[in-house]
N, C-alpha and C positions, 0 to 999 in steps of 0.2 A: 611503095606495094609491101616488104616486110610488116609494118603494122599488119594490115589485113591476114596472110598465111598463119604465126602466131595462133591467133583466137579460129581460124576458122579450123586446122590440126587438133589444133585443145575440143571443140566440141563435137566432133569429128571423134578424135578419141573417144568422148561420154558417152558420145549415142553406139559405137560400137560397142563398147564396154554395158551400159545396158542389154542392146539385144540381146550379149553374149552371155549378161547372169539373166535377162529373162528366159529364154531358152534351156538356159544348167534347169532354171528351176521349174519348169514346164515337163521338165525330160522326167527327173528325178523325182517329182511328189506326185508329180499323175501320169505320165504319162510308160513310165515301167512300173508300177505297183498294178496300171493294170494290164497288161498286154502280159504279166507276168500271173496272174488271176485268169487268164485264156488259155493257158496250161499249154499241149502242148504247141496251138496251133498259135502260140506270140509266134514263136519263131519265125514264120510267114514272117510274124508284119515285120522281126526284124529283120528279116531280108529287104521285105519292103522296103525298107528306111535304107537300110543298105544303099542298094539300089538308086535308092530316087537322090542321096548325093550326104546324109547326114553326118557322113565325120569329116567331109571338105567344108561343107559350110563351117561345122565349127571349128574346125584348127582356122580356117579361115580367117572367123570372128574374131575369135583369141588371138590370129597371129599380129591383121594388124591394129589390133586392141594395142597391141605390147609397142609394136612401133607406131613412134610418134616423132 
């Protein structure tokens, strides 16, 4: 049983890390520059993203990636 748990947790760790890194890159290089170029209406977009849970999403991904 233990021989299956470690590889499974390792695979989950790698998958969550890849999702977290992909999300961070998307937000940093694509989303934030586009929001900044929209001017004052970019604040509304950020408020909607926070309301939909972008902060807890990234925190959970980062936290579960670290815990293995």
